[in-house]
C-alpha positions as CSV (number, residue, x, y, z in Angstrom):
1,X,0.0,0.0,0.0
2,X,2.8,2.4,0.8
3,X,4.4,1.7,-2.5
4,X,1.2,2.5,-4.3
5,X,1.0,5.9,-2.6
6,X,4.5,6.6,-3.5
7,X,4.0,5.7,-7.1
8,X,0.7,7.7,-7.3
9,X,2.5,10.8,-5.8
10,X,5.3,10.5,-8.4
11,X,2.7,10.3,-11.2
12,X,0.8,13.3,-9.9
13,X,4.1,15.3,-9.6
14,X,5.1,14.3,-13.1
15,X,1.7,15.4,-14.4
16,X,2.0,18.7,-12.6
17,X,5.3,19.4,-14.0
18,X,4.2,18.6,-17.5
19,X,1.3,20.9,-17.0
20,X,3.5,23.7,-16.0
21,X,5.8,23.0,-18.9
22,X,2.9,23.1,-21.3
23,X,1.9,26.5,-20.0
24,X,5.4,28.0,-20.3
25,X,5.7,29.9,-23.5
26,X,8.8,29.4,-25.6
27,X,10.8,32.5,-26.6
28,X,9.7,33.6,-30.1
29,X,12.3,33.0,-32.7
30,X,13.0,36.2,-34.7
31,X,12.4,35.6,-38.5
32,X,15.4,35.8,-40.7
33,X,15.6,39.3,-42.3
34,X,15.1,39.8,-46.0
35,X,18.0,41.5,-47.9
36,X,17.5,44.0,-50.7
37,X,20.9,45.0,-52.0
38,X,21.0,47.8,-54.6
39,X,24.3,48.9,-56.4
40,X,24.9,51.4,-59.0
41,X,27.9,51.5,-61.3
42,X,30.4,54.3,-60.9
43,X,28.4,56.4,-58.5
44,X,30.9,58.2,-56.3
45,X,30.3,58.8,-52.6
46,X,30.3,62.5,-52.9
47,X,27.4,62.6,-55.4
48,X,24.5,62.6,-53.0
49,X,22.6,65.3,-51.1
50,X,23.2,63.8,-47.7
51,X,27.0,63.7,-48.5
52,X,26.9,67.5,-49.3
53,X,26.9,67.7,-53.1
54,X,25.4,71.1,-53.9
55,X,24.1,70.1,-57.2
56,X,22.5,66.6,-57.2
57,X,18.9,65.9,-56.3
58,X,18.6,62.7,-54.3
59,X,15.7,63.1,-51.9
60,X,15.0,59.5,-51.5
61,X,18.5,58.6,-50.6
62,X,18.8,61.6,-48.3
63,X,15.6,60.3,-46.5
64,X,17.1,56.8,-46.3
65,X,20.3,58.3,-44.7
66,X,18.0,59.6,-41.9
67,X,16.5,56.2,-41.3
68,X,19.6,53.9,-41.4
69,X,23.5,53.9,-41.2
70,X,25.8,55.8,-43.4
71,X,29.1,54.0,-43.7
72,X,30.9,57.3,-44.4
73,X,34.2,55.6,-45.1
74,X,33.1,52.8,-47.4
75,X,35.9,52.0,-49.7
76,X,36.1,50.1,-53.0
77,X,39.5,48.5,-52.5
78,X,40.1,47.7,-56.1
79,X,37.9,50.3,-57.8
80,X,37.0,48.4,-61.0
81,X,33.7,46.6,-62.0
82,X,34.6,43.0,-62.1
83,X,37.1,43.0,-59.2
84,X,34.3,44.6,-57.0
85,X,31.8,42.0,-57.9
86,X,34.1,39.1,-57.5
87,X,34.9,40.3,-54.0
88,X,31.3,41.0,-53.2
89,X,30.2,37.5,-54.1
90,X,33.0,35.7,-52.3
91,X,34.2,37.9,-49.4
92,X,37.7,37.4,-50.8
93,X,40.3,39.9,-52.0
94,X,41.1,40.2,-55.7
95,X,44.4,38.3,-55.7
96,X,42.5,35.4,-54.2
97,X,39.6,35.4,-56.6
98,X,41.9,36.3,-59.6
99,X,39.4,39.0,-60.5
100,X,41.8,41.9,-60.4
101,X,40.8,43.2,-64.0
102,X,37.7,43.3,-66.0
103,X,35.9,40.6,-68.1
104,X,37.5,37.5,-66.6
105,X,35.5,34.6,-65.0
106,X,34.8,34.0,-61.3
107,X,35.7,30.5,-60.2
108,X,35.0,30.6,-56.5
109,X,37.2,29.1,-53.9
110,X,34.5,28.5,-51.3
111,X,30.7,29.3,-51.0
112,X,29.5,32.5,-52.5
113,X,27.1,35.1,-51.2
114,X,24.0,33.6,-53.1
115,X,24.9,30.0,-52.4
116,X,25.3,30.7,-48.7
117,X,21.8,32.5,-48.4
118,X,20.2,29.9,-50.6
119,X,21.6,27.0,-48.5
120,X,20.1,28.8,-45.4
121,X,16.6,28.6,-47.0
122,X,16.5,31.9,-48.7
123,X,14.8,32.7,-52.0
124,X,17.5,34.3,-54.2
125,X,17.2,36.8,-57.1
126,X,19.6,38.8,-59.2
127,X,18.6,41.5,-61.7
128,X,20.8,43.8,-63.9
129,X,24.5,43.8,-64.6
130,X,26.4,40.7,-63.7
131,X,30.1,41.1,-65.0
132,X,31.7,38.1,-63.5
133,X,31.2,35.4,-66.2
134,X,34.1,36.3,-68.5
135,X,32.5,34.6,-71.5
136,X,31.6,37.8,-73.5
137,X,29.6,40.8,-72.5
138,X,26.4,39.5,-74.3
139,X,26.8,35.8,-73.8
140,X,24.1,33.7,-72.1
141,X,25.1,32.7,-68.5
142,X,24.3,29.0,-67.7
143,X,22.9,28.0,-64.3
144,X,26.1,26.6,-63.0
145,X,27.6,30.2,-63.5
146,X,24.9,31.9,-61.4
147,X,26.3,31.1,-58.0
148,X,23.2,30.4,-56.1
149,X,20.8,32.9,-57.7
150,X,17.5,31.3,-58.8
151,X,15.6,34.2,-60.3
152,X,18.1,35.6,-62.8
153,X,17.4,38.5,-65.2
154,X,20.8,39.5,-66.2
155,X,23.3,40.6,-68.9
156,X,27.0,40.3,-68.3
157,X,27.6,44.0,-69.2
158,X,26.2,46.9,-71.2
159,X,26.4,50.7,-70.9
160,X,23.6,51.3,-73.4
161,X,20.8,52.2,-70.8
162,X,17.8,52.5,-73.1
163,X,16.3,49.3,-74.4
164,X,19.3,47.3,-73.2
165,X,19.3,43.5,-73.3
166,X,19.1,40.7,-70.8
167,X,18.5,37.0,-70.4
168,X,15.7,35.7,-68.2
169,X,16.6,32.6,-66.4
170,X,17.2,29.5,-68.6
171,X,15.7,31.1,-71.7
172,X,18.5,31.8,-74.2
173,X,16.4,34.4,-76.1
174,X,18.1,37.8,-75.8
175,X,15.3,40.1,-74.3
176,X,15.1,43.9,-74.1
177,X,14.3,46.0,-71.1
178,X,11.5,48.4,-71.8
179,X,12.9,52.0,-72.0
180,X,15.4,53.2,-69.5
181,X,16.7,50.0,-68.1
182,X,17.3,51.1,-64.4
183,X,13.6,51.8,-64.2
184,X,12.5,48.5,-65.9
185,X,14.9,46.5,-63.6
186,X,13.6,48.2,-60.6
187,X,10.0,47.3,-61.5
188,X,11.3,43.6,-62.0
189,X,12.7,43.7,-58.5
190,X,9.5,45.1,-57.1
191,X,7.6,42.2,-58.9
192,X,10.0,39.8,-57.0
193,X,9.0,41.4,-53.8
194,X,5.3,41.3,-54.4
195,X,5.3,37.7,-55.7
196,X,7.5,36.3,-53.0
197,X,6.7,33.0,-51.3
198,X,5.0,33.5,-48.0
199,X,7.2,33.0,-44.9
200,X,10.4,32.5,-46.9
201,X,13.1,35.1,-46.5
202,X,14.7,36.4,-49.7
203,X,18.0,37.8,-50.9
204,X,17.3,40.3,-53.8
205,X,20.3,42.0,-55.6
206,X,19.6,44.8,-58.1
207,X,22.6,46.1,-60.1
208,X,22.1,49.2,-62.2
209,X,24.5,50.1,-65.0
210,X,24.3,53.9,-64.6
211,X,25.7,56.5,-63.9
212,X,28.7,54.9,-65.6
213,X,29.8,56.7,-68.8
214,X,28.7,57.4,-71.4
215,X,26.8,60.0,-69.3
216,X,24.1,60.8,-71.7
217,X,20.9,58.8,-72.0
218,X,19.0,59.4,-68.7
219,X,15.2,60.0,-69.4
220,X,14.5,63.6,-70.7
221,X,12.6,64.5,-67.6
222,X,15.7,64.1,-65.5
223,X,18.0,65.8,-67.8
224,X,15.7,68.8,-67.8
225,X,16.4,69.1,-64.0
226,X,20.0,70.1,-64.6
227,X,21.5,73.1,-66.4
228,X,25.2,72.7,-67.0
229,X,25.8,76.4,-66.4
230,X,24.6,76.2,-62.8
231,X,26.7,73.2,-61.9
232,X,29.4,73.7,-59.3
233,X,32.6,71.7,-60.0
234,X,34.8,70.4,-57.2
235,X,37.9,72.7,-56.5
236,X,40.2,69.8,-57.7
237,X,38.9,70.1,-61.3
238,X,41.4,72.1,-63.5
239,X,40.0,75.5,-64.5
240,X,40.5,74.7,-68.2
241,X,38.2,71.7,-67.8
242,X,35.4,73.2,-65.8
243,X,33.0,74.0,-68.5
244,X,33.2,70.6,-70.1
245,X,32.9,68.9,-66.7
246,X,29.7,70.9,-66.0
247,X,28.2,69.2,-69.1
248,X,29.3,65.8,-67.9
249,X,28.1,66.4,-64.4
250,X,24.6,67.5,-65.6
251,X,24.1,64.2,-67.4
252,X,25.8,62.2,-64.6
253,X,23.5,63.7,-62.1
254,X,20.4,63.2,-64.3
255,X,21.1,59.4,-64.0
256,X,21.6,59.7,-60.2
257,X,18.2,61.4,-59.8
258,X,16.6,58.9,-62.0
259,X,17.9,56.0,-59.8
260,X,17.1,58.0,-56.6
261,X,13.4,57.8,-57.9
262,X,13.8,54.1,-58.4
263,X,15.0,53.7,-54.8
264,X,12.0,55.6,-53.7
265,X,9.8,53.1,-55.6
266,X,11.6,50.2,-53.9
267,X,11.1,51.8,-50.5
268,X,7.4,52.3,-51.1
269,X,7.1,48.6,-52.2
270,X,8.7,47.4,-49.0
271,X,6.4,49.6,-47.1
272,X,3.3,48.5,-48.9
273,X,4.2,44.9,-48.4
274,X,4.8,45.4,-44.7
275,X,8.6,44.2,-45.0
276,X,10.4,47.4,-44.2
277,X,11.0,46.6,-40.5
278,X,12.6,43.3,-41.1
279,X,14.4,43.9,-44.3
280,X,18.1,44.9,-44.7
281,X,18.1,47.4,-47.4
282,X,21.4,48.5,-48.8
283,X,22.3,51.2,-51.3
284,X,25.9,51.4,-52.7
285,X,28.0,51.4,-55.7
286,X,31.0,49.3,-57.1
287,X,33.4,52.2,-57.3
288,X,33.4,56.0,-57.9
289,X,34.3,58.2,-60.8
290,X,36.9,60.9,-61.1
291,X,35.0,63.1,-63.6
292,X,38.2,65.2,-64.2
293,X,39.0,65.7,-60.5
294,X,42.9,65.7,-60.2
295,X,42.6,65.9,-64.1
296,X,41.6,62.2,-64.1
297,X,38.7,60.3,-65.6
298,X,36.7,57.1,-64.6
299,X,38.1,54.8,-61.9
300,X,41.0,52.6,-60.7
301,X,42.7,55.7,-59.3
302,X,43.6,56.0,-55.6
303,X,41.9,59.4,-55.2
304,X,38.7,60.0,-53.2
305,X,36.4,60.3,-56.1
306,X,37.4,56.8,-57.3
307,X,37.7,54.8,-54.2
308,X,35.0,56.0,-51.9
309,X,31.4,54.9,-52.5
310,X,28.0,55.5,-50.9
311,X,27.0,52.8,-48.5
312,X,23.6,53.2,-46.8
313,X,22.2,50.3,-44.8
314,X,18.7,50.3,-43.1
315,X,17.4,47.5,-40.8
316,X,14.9,49.0,-38.4
317,X,14.3,45.7,-36.5
318,X,17.9,45.5,-35.3
319,X,19.5,48.9,-36.2
320,X,16.7,51.2,-35.1
321,X,14.8,53.9,-36.9
322,X,17.2,56.9,-36.5
323,X,19.9,57.7,-39.0
324,X,23.5,57.9,-37.9
325,X,27.0,58.0,-39.6
326,X,29.8,55.6,-38.8
327,X,33.4,56.1,-39.7
328,X,34.7,52.6,-39.7
329,X,36.9,51.8,-42.7
330,X,34.6,49.4,-44.6
331,X,36.0,47.5,-47.6
332,X,34.3,45.5,-50.3
333,X,35.4,42.1,-48.8
334,X,33.4,43.1,-45.6
335,X,30.1,43.2,-47.2
336,X,29.4,39.5,-47.4
337,X,30.3,38.6,-43.8
338,X,28.5,41.6,-42.5
339,X,25.2,40.7,-44.3
340,X,25.5,37.2,-43.0
341,X,26.4,38.3,-39.4
342,X,23.3,40.6,-39.4
343,X,21.2,37.7,-40.7
344,X,22.4,35.3,-37.9
345,X,24.0,33.0,-40.5
346,X,27.4,31.3,-40.4
347,X,30.2,32.9,-42.4
348,X,32.1,30.5,-44.7
349,X,35.7,29.9,-43.7
350,X,36.8,30.9,-47.2
351,X,35.8,34.6,-46.5
352,X,38.6,37.1,-46.0
353,X,36.6,40.1,-45.2
354,X,35.6,41.3,-41.6
355,X,32.1,41.0,-40.1
356,X,30.9,44.5,-39.1
357,X,27.6,43.4,-37.8
358,X,28.5,43.9,-34.1
359,X,29.9,47.4,-35.0
360,X,26.7,48.3,-36.7
361,X,24.7,47.0,-33.8
362,X,26.7,49.2,-31.4
363,X,28.1,46.2,-29.7
364,X,31.7,46.4,-30.8
365,X,34.5,48.6,-32.3
366,X,35.5,49.2,-35.9
367,X,37.1,45.7,-36.8
368,X,39.0,47.3,-39.6
369,X,41.9,48.3,-37.3
370,X,41.5,51.8,-38.7
371,X,42.5,51.4,-42.3
372,X,41.3,50.0,-45.7
373,X,43.8,48.7,-48.3
374,X,43.4,50.2,-51.8
375,X,45.0,48.7,-54.9
376,X,45.5,48.7,-58.7
377,X,47.0,45.2,-59.4
378,X,47.1,45.7,-63.2
379,X,46.3,49.0,-64.8
380,X,43.7,49.0,-67.6
381,X,42.7,51.1,-70.5
382,X,43.0,54.9,-69.7
383,X,44.7,54.3,-66.4
384,X,47.4,52.3,-68.2
385,X,47.9,55.1,-70.8
386,X,47.4,58.1,-68.5
387,X,50.7,57.7,-66.6
388,X,48.9,55.3,-64.3
389,X,50.2,52.0,-62.9
390,X,50.3,49.5,-60.3
391,X,49.9,50.8,-56.8
392,X,49.0,49.7,-53.2
393,X,47.9,52.1,-50.5
394,X,45.8,52.7,-47.3
395,X,42.8,54.9,-46.6
396,X,42.5,55.7,-43.0
397,X,39.8,58.0,-41.4
398,X,42.2,60.8,-41.9
399,X,44.9,60.0,-44.5
400,X,45.3,58.5,-48.0
401,X,48.7,56.9,-48.7
402,X,49.8,55.1,-51.9
403,X,52.9,53.8,-53.4
404,X,53.9,52.6,-56.8
405,X,56.5,49.8,-57.6
406,X,59.2,52.4,-57.5
407,X,58.3,53.8,-54.1
408,X,56.0,56.3,-52.2
409,X,53.7,58.3,-54.4
410,X,50.8,60.1,-52.7
411,X,50.0,61.2,-49.2
412,X,47.0,63.4,-48.4
413,X,45.7,64.7,-45.1
414,X,42.0,64.4,-45.9
415,X,41.0,66.2,-42.8
416,X,43.0,69.4,-43.6
417,X,42.9,68.9,-47.4
418,X,39.5,67.3,-48.3
419,X,40.1,67.8,-52.1
420,X,43.5,66.3,-52.0
421,X,45.4,69.3,-53.5
422,X,48.7,69.0,-51.6
423,X,50.8,65.8,-51.9
424,X,52.8,65.5,-48.7
425,X,55.2,62.8,-49.8
426,X,58.7,63.5,-48.8
427,X,57.6,66.8,-46.8
428,X,59.5,66.8,-43.5
429,X,56.4,67.6,-41.5
430,X,54.8,64.4,-42.8
431,X,57.8,62.1,-42.5
432,X,56.6,60.3,-39.4
433,X,53.1,59.8,-40.6
434,X,54.4,58.6,-44.0
435,X,56.6,56.0,-42.2
436,X,53.7,54.8,-40.0
437,X,51.4,54.4,-42.9
438,X,54.2,52.6,-45.1
439,X,54.9,50.2,-42.2
440,X,51.2,49.4,-41.8
441,X,50.7,49.0,-45.5
442,X,53.7,46.5,-45.5
443,X,52.1,44.7,-42.6
444,X,48.7,44.3,-44.3
445,X,50.1,43.2,-47.6
446,X,52.1,40.5,-45.9
447,X,49.0,39.5,-44.0
448,X,47.2,39.1,-47.4
449,X,50.2,37.4,-49.1
450,X,50.4,40.4,-51.5
451,X,54.0,40.6,-52.8
452,X,53.2,43.8,-54.8
453,X,54.4,42.4,-58.1
454,X,54.2,44.0,-61.5
455,X,50.8,43.4,-63.0
456,X,52.3,41.3,-65.7
457,X,53.3,38.6,-63.1
458,X,49.6,38.3,-62.0
459,X,48.5,38.2,-65.7
460,X,50.9,35.5,-66.3
461,X,49.9,33.4,-63.1
462,X,46.2,33.5,-64.1
463,X,46.8,33.1,-67.8
464,X,45.1,36.3,-68.9
465,X,46.0,37.9,-72.2
466,X,45.1,41.4,-73.6
467,X,41.9,42.0,-75.6
468,X,41.7,44.5,-78.4
469,X,38.7,46.3,-76.9
470,X,38.0,45.6,-73.2
471,X,41.2,44.8,-71.5
472,X,42.0,41.2,-70.7
473,X,40.6,37.7,-70.8
474,X,41.7,34.2,-70.0
475,X,44.0,32.4,-72.3
476,X,42.9,30.5,-74.3
477,X,39.4,30.2,-72.7
478,X,37.7,30.5,-69.4
479,X,38.4,27.8,-66.9
480,X,35.8,25.0,-66.8
481,X,32.7,26.1,-65.1
482,X,32.3,24.3,-61.8
483,X,29.2,22.3,-61.0
484,X,26.5,24.1,-59.1
485,X,26.8,23.2,-55.4
486,X,23.3,24.0,-54.4
487,X,20.7,21.3,-55.1
């Protein structure tokens, strides 16, 4: 009898404990954030209203800057189209990917951005300019060369922004965007957002071709907003070029404002779909544009207008609703690990960039160590012919330092000299700073295994040969495409 009472007591106690457990509510699991990543081509950091440009009209980006984080020192470490994209997709530096020049194929060493998010259950989509296939700028891109992106409305590369071409998924028919392609591509992106699968997070990447030269071609309504005679040029533009530059800038800014309106449509779509709170929204660019500052054109140069890019990131659920500016030195290789970190996903061991997510969340310091590496591994086209060349350098919150193969070349105090008009190389008053920067650059290059060789050595290593028109390509053909790693 005593044993039966004991057993009964145990049963009642167990039942009570189960009842309590049933009433205890589990902590809700936060849903994975969506990611909408928007990048323009050759949009320099200085060309927005929130950055202080007195000419350009970017009301939507200016508003976005009040809602998220402005990475004020975002740097394109190798400011060229293909190198940027190779690093964006892999989190690896150009000498690791082999994409240190344009129009060569990405053959990843490790999981890519699209593959990593897709493996985590994300729907993935890419729309616009691709430029990492290396098989010709109008060539069809097969599924195994899409690196994890399911929805795929892409052309390798074009700079004809009106009725430009693209391929839609596995259809080998060359299609045509209706009208100005940035607008049509934005509408395609909005369709992806509206037609998403319920309860499945998504990674959507939208890559515009403008405002890359040729600068004309924006819709007339945007060109009508700018009068060349009223454009103010930067103080580092030579006086004899000022009038011509005003004309270029009027057209450049017309593209910027057209795409600013596209950003406004995207933001509205996220609001209407109830997605804004839990979506990581990024606006950035692959590199800048000199536009005759320092009497230079285009990109690949080490000056501010070339290396610095806009980078706005809004994620209200985790980053809050109030805009702020951070001065951490944020490089291209840091983008992939930071997006993964903010999404709560593991970062592949192949990634070489740094995870800035804790820094963005206010839980840590700038992981860059106070500097970003800048480089030209092999000069191309106009940089090859305009007394350019290979360089390595550092951009810190205050200084820009660069050296060529034959020694120190440029040193600017960007705090005292924001337009980089005075080169401090070999100036006695800057000797100590120059040495510190040179020592730190040497340390960082050693850390990356960068021997700072002539570009011809890297061309030989990767089997690249010159092309008549665009620069370089593999010799004799792209490496065999790897099989897609995502089922």
